[in-house]
C-alpha positions as CSV (number, residue, x, y, z in Angstrom):
1,X,2.3,-12.5,-12.1
2,X,0.1,-12.0,-9.0
3,X,2.0,-10.8,-6.0
4,X,1.2,-10.9,-2.3
5,X,2.7,-7.9,-0.5
6,X,2.9,-7.7,3.3
7,X,2.5,-4.3,4.9
8,X,4.4,-2.9,7.9
9,X,2.9,0.2,9.4
10,X,5.2,2.5,11.3
11,X,4.6,4.9,14.2
12,X,7.7,6.2,16.1
13,X,9.8,3.5,14.5
14,X,7.6,0.6,15.7
15,X,5.5,-1.8,13.8
16,X,1.8,-1.2,14.6
17,X,-1.7,-2.1,13.5
18,X,-4.8,-0.1,13.3
19,X,-8.5,-0.7,12.6
20,X,-10.0,1.2,9.7
21,X,-7.1,3.6,9.9
22,X,-8.2,4.9,13.3
23,X,-5.1,6.0,15.2
24,X,-6.9,5.6,18.5
25,X,-6.9,1.8,17.9
26,X,-3.1,1.6,17.6
27,X,-1.5,-1.6,18.8
28,X,2.3,-2.1,18.8
29,X,3.1,-5.5,17.1
30,X,6.9,-5.2,17.3
31,X,9.7,-2.9,18.2
32,X,11.8,-4.4,15.4
33,X,10.3,-3.9,11.9
34,X,13.5,-5.2,10.4
35,X,13.0,-8.6,12.1
36,X,9.5,-8.8,10.7
37,X,10.7,-7.9,7.2
38,X,13.4,-10.6,7.3
39,X,10.9,-13.2,8.3
40,X,8.8,-12.3,5.2
41,X,11.9,-12.5,3.0
42,X,12.7,-15.9,4.6
43,X,9.6,-17.5,3.1
44,X,10.0,-16.1,-0.4
45,X,8.2,-12.8,-0.2
46,X,9.8,-10.4,-2.7
47,X,8.1,-7.0,-2.0
48,X,7.2,-5.1,1.1
49,X,4.8,-2.2,1.5
50,X,6.3,0.1,4.2
51,X,3.8,2.7,5.6
52,X,5.2,5.7,7.4
53,X,2.1,6.8,9.4
54,X,4.1,9.6,11.2
55,X,4.9,10.9,7.7
56,X,1.3,10.6,6.5
57,X,0.1,12.7,9.5
58,X,2.8,15.3,9.2
59,X,3.0,15.5,5.4
60,X,6.7,14.6,5.4
61,X,8.4,11.2,5.7
62,X,9.8,10.5,9.2
63,X,10.9,6.9,9.2
64,X,13.7,6.9,6.6
65,X,16.0,5.1,9.1
66,X,13.6,2.1,9.1
67,X,13.5,2.1,5.3
68,X,17.3,2.2,5.2
69,X,17.6,-0.6,7.7
70,X,15.2,-2.9,5.8
71,X,16.7,-2.2,2.4
72,X,20.2,-2.5,3.8
73,X,19.7,-5.9,5.5
74,X,17.2,-7.6,3.1
75,X,16.8,-7.9,-0.6
76,X,13.1,-7.0,-0.4
77,X,11.8,-4.5,-3.0
78,X,10.4,-1.9,-0.7
79,X,7.5,0.3,-1.7
80,X,7.6,3.3,0.7
81,X,4.6,5.5,1.5
82,X,3.6,8.2,3.9
83,X,3.9,12.0,3.5
84,X,5.8,12.0,0.2
85,X,4.9,15.3,-1.4
86,X,8.0,16.9,-3.1
87,X,10.7,16.0,-5.5
88,X,13.1,16.1,-2.6
89,X,11.0,13.5,-0.7
90,X,10.9,11.2,-3.7
91,X,14.6,11.4,-4.3
92,X,15.4,10.8,-0.6
93,X,13.2,7.7,-0.6
94,X,15.1,6.3,-3.5
95,X,18.4,7.2,-1.9
96,X,17.4,5.3,1.3
97,X,16.7,2.2,-0.9
98,X,13.0,2.3,-1.9
99,X,12.3,0.6,-5.2
100,X,9.0,2.4,-5.6
101,X,7.0,5.0,-3.8
102,X,3.2,5.2,-3.3
103,X,1.7,8.6,-3.0
104,X,-1.8,9.6,-1.9
105,X,-2.2,13.1,-0.4
106,X,0.1,14.9,-2.8
107,X,-1.7,13.4,-5.7
108,X,-5.0,14.7,-4.4
109,X,-3.7,18.1,-3.4
110,X,-1.3,18.7,-6.3
111,X,-2.4,16.5,-9.2
112,X,-0.2,18.2,-11.8
113,X,2.8,17.6,-9.6
114,X,2.1,13.9,-9.2
115,X,1.6,13.6,-12.9
116,X,5.0,15.2,-13.3
117,X,6.5,12.6,-10.9
118,X,5.2,9.8,-13.2
119,X,7.0,11.5,-16.1
120,X,10.2,12.4,-14.2
121,X,10.8,9.1,-12.3
122,X,9.0,6.7,-14.6
123,X,5.7,4.8,-14.3
124,X,7.4,1.7,-12.9
125,X,8.5,3.7,-9.8
126,X,5.6,6.0,-8.9
127,X,2.4,4.4,-7.6
128,X,-0.9,6.1,-6.8
129,X,-2.8,5.3,-3.6
130,X,-6.5,6.0,-4.1
131,X,-8.2,5.1,-0.8
132,X,-11.9,5.5,-0.3
133,X,-15.1,4.8,1.6
134,X,-17.4,3.1,-0.9
135,X,-20.4,4.7,0.5
136,X,-19.5,7.9,-1.3
137,X,-16.4,7.0,-3.4
138,X,-14.6,10.1,-2.1
139,X,-10.8,10.0,-1.8
140,X,-9.4,10.0,1.8
141,X,-5.9,11.3,2.5
142,X,-3.4,12.2,5.3
143,X,-3.5,8.6,6.7
144,X,-7.2,8.6,6.0
145,X,-7.7,11.4,8.5
146,X,-9.1,13.8,5.9
147,X,-11.9,13.3,3.4
148,X,-11.8,15.1,0.1
149,X,-14.6,15.9,-2.4
150,X,-12.6,14.1,-5.1
151,X,-14.4,11.2,-6.8
152,X,-12.4,8.0,-6.8
153,X,-13.0,7.1,-10.5
154,X,-12.4,10.7,-11.7
155,X,-9.2,10.7,-9.6
156,X,-7.9,7.5,-11.1
157,X,-8.9,8.5,-14.6
158,X,-6.9,11.8,-14.5
159,X,-3.7,9.9,-13.9
160,X,-4.6,6.9,-16.0
161,X,-4.8,9.3,-19.0
162,X,-1.3,10.6,-18.0
163,X,0.5,7.2,-17.9
164,X,-0.3,5.8,-14.5
165,X,0.5,2.0,-14.4
166,X,0.3,1.0,-10.7
167,X,-2.6,1.7,-8.4
168,X,-3.2,0.7,-4.8
169,X,-6.8,1.0,-3.7
170,X,-8.1,0.5,-0.1
171,X,-11.6,0.3,1.0
172,X,-11.0,2.1,4.3
173,X,-14.0,0.5,6.0
174,X,-12.5,-3.0,5.5
175,X,-8.9,-2.2,6.6
176,X,-7.8,-4.1,9.7
177,X,-11.1,-5.8,10.3
178,X,-10.7,-8.9,8.2
179,X,-14.2,-8.8,6.7
180,X,-13.0,-9.7,3.2
181,X,-11.8,-7.5,0.4
182,X,-14.3,-5.3,-1.5
183,X,-14.3,-7.5,-4.6
184,X,-17.1,-5.5,-6.3
185,X,-15.0,-2.3,-6.0
186,X,-12.0,-3.9,-7.6
187,X,-14.1,-5.4,-10.4
188,X,-15.4,-1.9,-11.2
189,X,-11.9,-0.4,-11.2
190,X,-10.6,-3.1,-13.5
191,X,-13.6,-2.7,-15.8
192,X,-13.1,1.0,-16.1
193,X,-9.3,0.9,-16.3
194,X,-8.4,-2.5,-18.0
195,X,-4.7,-2.0,-18.2
196,X,-4.0,-0.7,-14.7
197,X,-1.9,-2.9,-12.4
198,X,-4.2,-2.9,-9.3
199,X,-3.0,-3.7,-5.8
200,X,-6.0,-4.5,-3.6
201,X,-5.7,-3.5,0.1
202,X,-7.9,-4.0,3.1
203,X,-9.9,-6.9,4.5
204,X,-7.9,-9.9,3.4
205,X,-8.8,-12.9,5.7
206,X,-7.0,-15.9,4.2
207,X,-5.3,-17.3,1.1
208,X,-8.7,-17.9,-0.5
209,X,-9.1,-14.2,-0.8
210,X,-5.7,-14.0,-2.5
211,X,-6.9,-16.7,-5.0
212,X,-10.1,-14.8,-5.8
213,X,-8.3,-11.5,-6.3
214,X,-5.8,-13.2,-8.5
215,X,-8.5,-14.9,-10.6
216,X,-10.3,-11.6,-11.0
217,X,-7.2,-10.1,-12.7
218,X,-5.9,-8.0,-9.7
219,X,-2.1,-7.6,-9.9
220,X,-1.3,-7.8,-6.2
221,X,-2.9,-8.0,-2.7
222,X,-1.6,-6.1,0.3
223,X,-2.1,-7.8,3.6
224,X,-1.3,-7.3,7.2
225,X,-3.6,-7.9,10.1
226,X,-4.7,-11.4,9.2
227,X,-1.1,-12.5,9.3
228,X,-0.2,-10.6,12.5
229,X,-3.2,-12.1,14.3
230,X,-2.4,-15.6,13.2
231,X,-5.4,-16.0,10.8
232,X,-2.8,-16.8,8.1
233,X,0.2,-18.7,9.0
234,X,3.7,-18.8,7.5
235,X,2.8,-22.2,6.1
236,X,-0.3,-20.8,4.4
237,X,1.8,-18.1,2.8
238,X,4.5,-20.5,1.7
239,X,1.8,-22.9,0.2
240,X,0.3,-20.0,-1.8
241,X,3.6,-18.8,-3.0
242,X,4.5,-22.2,-4.3
243,X,1.2,-22.7,-6.1
244,X,1.3,-19.2,-7.5
C-alpha cells in the first residue's frame, strides 16, 4: 500500500525547513516537534520521517530526546535518520523508539558495514538514503554538504544485491522548492530495481503528485514544505488518505 510520510527536520531540537538542503536557508517552523507529530497522527498518518540535521553534520545523532518524546507520546512509526554510523548508534535509535532507521553517509563511507546492518537488524528495519543531483547522479552525504564520486545506480545496486528492501531517494535540487518530484528519476530506479520499495522525496507540491507517484509504483512519498507552507491542507491529506 502506498504511504505518505511527513518529514520533520530538526536543528537544536526545533522543527526547521531548508531549501535544497542549504543550511543558510534555515527557517524555524516550530519549537515543538511533538505537537506537529501529534497533529499528523490525528489525521491518520501512520509513519514519520524524523531528520536529525545536527546529527547529519556531526556524524553522530544528537536529537534522541525528540525521538523519545515522539515515540513516547504518539503511536507513529518513526523512521529516524541523521548521523547514524555505528552499531551503537543503530541500537540507541531503536532503544529510543525508532521503528526503522535510514542511513546515508555511513552507507557511502563504509558500504560493508551498512550491508552488515541489513543482515544484523533485518531488511525491514534498515533503509538506505541515496540522495543525488541528477545532473551527475553522484551521491551526496553529510546532510547533502558533501558530494562523493559514487554513482547513484552503482550505489543502489551494491546493496540491492545484498538484500536491500527499502530505499529513500531525494533529488536534492528539488527539495524544499516545490517544483514537483523528479518522476523520471524514480521511473529509472524502479526499472533497474523492480522489487525495491522506493520512497520518493523532494519537490512534492500537492496530492496530485502523490497520486502520480502511487500510480507509477512508488512505495511511499516523503513530504514537508508544501504542507508547512499551506500548499497542502489537513483536509487535502485526509481526503487522500481516505481514497488511498
